[in-house]
Residue, then its C-alpha position, 0 to 999 in steps of 0.5 A: x883074639x887067637x881063639x877067634x882067628x883059630x875058629x875063624x879058620x875052621x868052619x865052612x861059613x863065616x858071618x862078619x859085622x860090626x856094631x854101629x857107633x857102638x862106644x856112642x850108643x853107652x850113656x853115662x847116666x851119672x855126673x860123676x861120670x860126665x865129668x870125666x869126659x870132658x874137654x875144653x874149647x876156648x872160643x874168644x877170651x872165653x874157656x868154655x867146657x863141654x861134657x860127653x854123655x856117653x861113653x868115648x872112642x879112644x878111652x882105655x876102658x871103652x873096650x871093656x865097658x861096651x863088652x860088659x853091657x853087651x853081656x849084661x845085655x844078653x843076660x836078659x834073654x834065655x840062653x840060645x845059640x844065638x846068646x852064646x855067640x853074642x857072648x863069645x863072638x865078638x872082639x871090641x865091636x867087631x861080630x865075627x862067628x862061623x859054622x858048617x850050615x849055611x842055614x843055622x848061620x842065617x838064623x843067627x844073623x836074624x836073630x842077633x840083629x833082632x836082639x842087639x836092636x832092643x838094646x838100641x845096638x844095630x849091626x852094620x858092615x855085614x859080610x858073608x862067604x855064604x851068598x844066601x846070607x849075602x843076598x839077607x844082608x843086602x836086602x837089610x841094608x847092612x851088607x858092607x859097601x867095600x869096593x876093595x874085596x878085602x874085609x877086615x878081620x882082627x886087622x888082618x885083610x880077608x877076602x870072602x870070595x878067594x877065603x885068604x887072608x893077608x896083613x894090610x899092606x903097610x905105607x913105608x918109605x922104600x928110601x929108608x937109608x938111616x938107622x932112624x927111618x929104617x927102625x921107624x919103618x920095620x914095625x909098620x907091618x901090624x901082625x897082633x897074631x905074629x902069622x908073618x913073624x917068619x918074615x918080619x922077624x928080619x927087620x929085628x936082625x936087620x936092626x940088630x946087625x945095625x947096632x952091631x955096626x955102631x952106627x949112629x941115629x941118622x948115619x947112612x947104612x951100606x946099600x946091601x943092607x938097606x935092600x934087605x930093609x925094604x924088601x924082606x923086612x917090611x914086605x912080607 
């Protein structure tokens, strides 16, 4: 993730996309494998067993399996810039590619769509900070339809117009007043690359201070400490 994020912030133009229903595009050919992806449903007094015929979202090996299948599919074609991007610029089902030449990035987008479609993988929710490429995506009906202006990049939010990045604002309880509630609120800022750790580390420091005060889980935390928790530790 760190390598992709550094490259993402290095070059001028960006291409973001993801694969539509990526896991469901991988068929489980073996009966033995299908038996591992089953669930039970009770109808009346009878218990019915159903099996998936495809890979499912949430299985711990699904991201690895998808990555392996994508690389296996790419190996069928001659190595070029597009193939190199498909082998090294995916994080699970998210494609993140950058370049300093807008024309080259547009060509890569076209080639990537064509190559992936040959494996029954379809790119969707595409976006770019290049106007020309955006128009091409709109013509292909692959342009992201989100109205917020922010796109998700490795669980961060990216504004292609302002070329800025931020953490996703968490939904927090500003009235957290006990040790138990504050502990559940302070980790809500999802920051896998620790970009905001100089700010969010104060949540950990706060919890350390609460432990030193020897407060019980449901004791009311002093007002001054509660102010610090919601103003400094939850919102970077």
